[in-house]
N, C-alpha and C positions, 0 to 999 in steps of 0.2 A: 503493501499500498504503499501511494509517496503523497504529499500535501507539498499541492502549490497555490504560492501567493499572490494572487492576482491582485495590480496597484492601479487607479485609476486618478492620478494626481492633477489638480487645477487651483488656480494661483493662491485659491482663497479657502479651499478645499479639499478634503483627498477620501477617496472612497475604496475600499477592498473586502478580496471574498477572498476565502481557506477554499477550495474542491479536493478530493479526494480522488486523485488518478489511478486508475485512470475506468473509476465507476461515472466519473465527473459528479457526486456527492456534494454539495455544500454542505461545509462545517459550522462556516459562520460568516457574518456579511460585519463591515464597520463601516462607519464613517465617520470625519471630524469636518464641521462646521466650522469657521472663524480660523479656521487653521493655520498655528501659526503663531500666532498673540496669546495674550491674558486669559483671551475669551475665548478659548479653544474645548470645545468638549468633541469627549471620546466614547462613542454608544460602537459597543458590540450587541448581536441578536446572531441567537443559530435556530436551527427551522424550531427545535422544539420548545422555541419560547423564552426562551431562559437571553435576559440582557441585563448588560450592566452599562455602566456610562461614567465615567471617570474623566476626573480635571486639572489633570496632574502632570508637570512637567510633558507640555505639548506646545513651549515659548519659540521654539527650533526646529527644522527639520531631525537632526539628528538626536536630540532628545526625542521627538513625535518616532521614529522608527521604533528605537529600542520600548516607548511606550507599549507601542501595539504588540511587539513580540514578545513581551514582558507579560502584557493581559493577557492575552490568547492563552500567554500557558496558565496562568492561572484558571481561566476558565475549562481548564483542561480542552480544549480543544487541541493544542498542541504540549507535546510530551514534556517540552522547554523549549525553549526561547529559539534553539538550533534547531528544532524538529519543523524543517523546509528541507523540502523535495534543491526546488527552484522558486525561482521568485519574475513573473512576469509583468512588464512597467512599457501601460496602455502609451505609446508617445503620436502628440498627433501629429504632427509635419518631419516626415522623413528625407524631404525632398527626391533627386534622383539620386541620392548614395542608398539607400536602401530598397529593398524590394522583395526584401524578404523578411519575419524573427533573424535578428540577428545576437548572436550574444555579445553582453555585454562588458566591456576591460575600459580604462580610461580613457583608451581615445574616441569608443565611439559616445562616453560620455560629454567627449569636448567637440565634437560632431554634433551631437545633436541639440546642443547652445551655442552653436554655430549656425542651425538655423533657425534660432529664435523668430527673425526677421519675419518669416511665416508663419506666426504661433508666437506672439509674445507672450500672451498670457499658459501659456503653454509650456514651452519649449524649455525654458527656463527652470520652473518648479520640478519639471520632470526631471531635467537634467540633474534637480541636486535632492532628488529622494534614487534614484540610481546611484549615484555615490556613499547617500548616505547607508540606504541596505546595502554596497557592496563592499562600505566599509565594517558595516556589524555581523555580516555572515560572508567573509572572505573566502570558504570555502563551499559556497554555494551557489552555484548558476545562476546566473543575473542574465535574462531575455527582455528585448527591445521587442515589440510589437509594433507597429509602427501602423498609423489612419489609413497614410499615402498610399501603403505599401501593392493592397490590393486594386488600385489603381494604375499601376503603373503596367499593365497591359494597353492601356488606350495606347491605337495608333497616332504618329501625329496630327493626322488632321485632324482628330477630337481633344489632346491636350492642348494645341499652338492655340495664339489667337494671333488676329491679322494685325499687327505689327510690324516695328523693322526686328529683322529674325535675328539680328545682332543684340540686341533681348532678351532669345532668348541663354543664344550663347557665349552672353559677357555673363548676363544675372539670374539668369535660370526661371526669368518669364512666362509659366506657364500657366496651365492649368493641372491642379494635385490632386483635386479631393480631397475629401474628407468621412467620415463612416465608413471607412472600410473595414474593419470586422467586422461590426454590426451589417454587412448590406453581405459577406461573406460566407457569414455564417447562418443567415436568414436565405442563401439559396441554395445551399448546403441541404439545410432543416425540408426547402418547402420541395426537394428530387425528392428527397426522402420519405418525406408524407407522399407525395402523387407516388412514387413507386417509378419517377422515369428520372435517364442518366444524366446525371446535372450537364455534358456535354450536348443534348440530344433541347436543351430546352435553350427559348428566347425569353428570357426574364425580366420585367423590370419589378428592382427593388426597390421600397417608397420609406424609408425610416423617417418619419411624421414625430419631433419631439419638438424640445425648445429650442434644437435645433435640428432642421432642415432636410435632407437632399434625396433625390433619384439617383438612381444608374441602371444602366441600360446591360444585363448581366445575359452573356451571348455566350455558350457552350461552355460555363462556367469562371471568364474573365470578364470583366469590369471591359465594357467596349465606350461609354460615354456614363459620365456623371454630372449633375446638376453644378457642385462647388468647382468651382476656382482655385486661384492660385491662392487663397485663403479660403475661409469654410463661410464667407462674406457673401456671397456671390448664391445663383440658383434660386430655390424658391422663396417665398413667404416664410419667415420664421416669427420664433414669438418675439424677439426684440432685435433681429435684423432684416434689413430691406430685404436681402434678396436680390436679383439682379435689378441695373437702374444705368443711368447712362451717367460714366464720369462727368461732362460736360456739366453736368444737372449739381454735383458737387461741387464743382468750380464756382458756381453760381451762384447756388446759399452759402457758399464761404464767405464769398464776396458782398452779399447783403447780409450776415450777417455778423459781416466781421468779427469771424472764428476762424483760426491756424484749419490745414487740412488736415492734421491728428486730431483736432475734436469736433468738425465732422466725419471723420473715422468714427469714434467712439460715440458720435450718435448715430451714424449708419448701423452698429454692432451690437450699442445697447437702449436707445430705446427710442427706432423704430418699429419695424414687423407688425405685430399685429396687435402690441402695445401704443404704438405712435399711434394706426389708425383706428384701433378706439377711442386712444385715452384713458384708459385706468386698467385694463388689465392684458396679459396676453395667457394667462389661464384659459380654454376652451368652452370648459364649465362653467364659468362665469362670462364669457362675452356670448356663449348660445342663451344662456338665461335673460341676458340683457336683449338678447334677439327675441327673443320671444315675446317682451316686455314692452317692442314696441321702440326699440333704442336704433337708429337708422345707420349710425357708421359702423356699432356691432353686425347686424347683418350685414355690410358691406363690403366686412376687414372679414368675415367669414368665407361671402362670392371673391373677394381677392385669394384668398388663402386656396379656395380649390381651383379654380383659375390657372393658378402658378401648376397648381401637381397637372393637370388634366394637358397643359400645354407641353411638360416634357413625355407624358406618356403618347399626346403622339408623335411627338419628335422623334423619341426612340424607338415605336410602334416600325414607324418609316426608316430609320436606322438599320435593323434588324429585317427589315422586307415580310415583318407578320410581328405574332406576341402570340406565345402558349400563354405564363401566365403572369395576375400583378401580384405584388406581395408584399401586404403593408405591414409595420414593422415600428418600433420605438414608444413610443412611453404614449403616442394620442394615436398615431395610427392600430396600436395592440386595445386601445379600448376607451376609444371615442368613436363608438357606431354611426351617428349622423354623420361624421364627418368621409368618411369609408365611404356610407351611403352616397353622401351626392356625388363624390368621384366617380363612382364606379356607376350613374344615373345620367352624366354626363359622355362617360363613351359606352353610355349600353347599346347606341349603333355601330362598334364594331362584332357587335355578336357576343357581351355580355349579360349572361339570364343570371339577376341575385335572387337567392335563394331568402326570402324576408324573414324567414324564422332563424337564420343565420347572422342577422349586421349588426344582431347585439352582443354577437361570443365577444368572451373574455379568454385568450389560449390561444394554441395556436391550434387553426382547423380552415375550412373548405367556407365561402363565403356566396358559393355561386349553386346555380342547380348542377346534376351531374350529367344535363346535353349541354352547357353551357360552353361556347365556340371558345371565346377565352376565358381562362378558370382566375379564379383570385380568389385569396386566402392572407389569414394572418399566422404570419412567427412571433413567437414572442421572442424574442430578441436575447441573448445570453452573452455578451464579450470577454466575462469573465471567461466563461467555458470555453468559447476562440481562443481566447488567452493562454489559460492552460494549454489546451493544446500542443497549441504552438511552445510552450517549454517544454511541456515533457519528451514534443520529435526533438530538439535539442540538444537534452539529455539523453536520449536516446542514441543517437548519434555522434555526438561526445564518447558513451559507452565502449561504442563498436571503435571509437579510434584510438 
């Protein structure tokens, strides 16, 4: 039995899960809000419902790593703080340097930090946690799993922007995408559920949540994806604008007397559904307001659905057809009316919804057996995907 610790670090929070492999059983999950501050709170929960909260030793990354390991041992999730077979770290931006999960060493940490311009809120802190875990567990394999790696199969016609090619060659200016771990997991699980080889499917994976993206998956590989150089592009999201004319950014910066960096922050943190409604990014709150006659809320929902439908149409054309649409992510998995509105808009393609299934929670079909194009939900599990990648590298290391 192996125990893998899957780490998902953000600028102000940390999420983690201990997974027993190869059975893929979650032993415990934890999170820290307001990470690396005096107000930080660590909560660890087991599937049996056992929960403990800790408020000590969380003011910096090294102290946090030690506290997490010690407290997992105190809860009997680990036999001791060193009872870890491998640690997998989700990394948002891998650029073109990383096209697969990679064993972490000092050079990899430096490279991840060097890619911080691609994901300034993620890569620096992810590099910090990799270094801290490597220092605390020097004999334990560390593996970096990159959100962008799954999209490295995109052809140049899909990842290049129509700008001077020298910008790509000198500065790496191209589409990288994100949510790759989730899209990869969803694609494999959908194929398994359908009983069809992944290489025989033309699929659109739609990850809907605080961040949202769509990916065309052909023969198991990412053909195209909606997020761009950063996760700001593509679909309308919770607080991100999605696709926007760059000239509008310059225009608004001048009109509002803001710097370009300030405008980018607005597009990331104060736009999307929050910007459109003026009060929330939560789809449940937005739909309640829309049902009570709030026109801005109703319009925001329509804009969100339109943005998804646009990409479904584009990717269906790119793949010369479509076999299955897969919904995943917090909104994709749990908000049935959003799934219904999207599928209703593309019903002309031969999609026959099953009304009894629109509200399902968890992996399952959304369409009738006779539907020309299938639609389904897959409960994403990026942590399990990370654990699989860790075990693959551990096994490879053992053979060599």
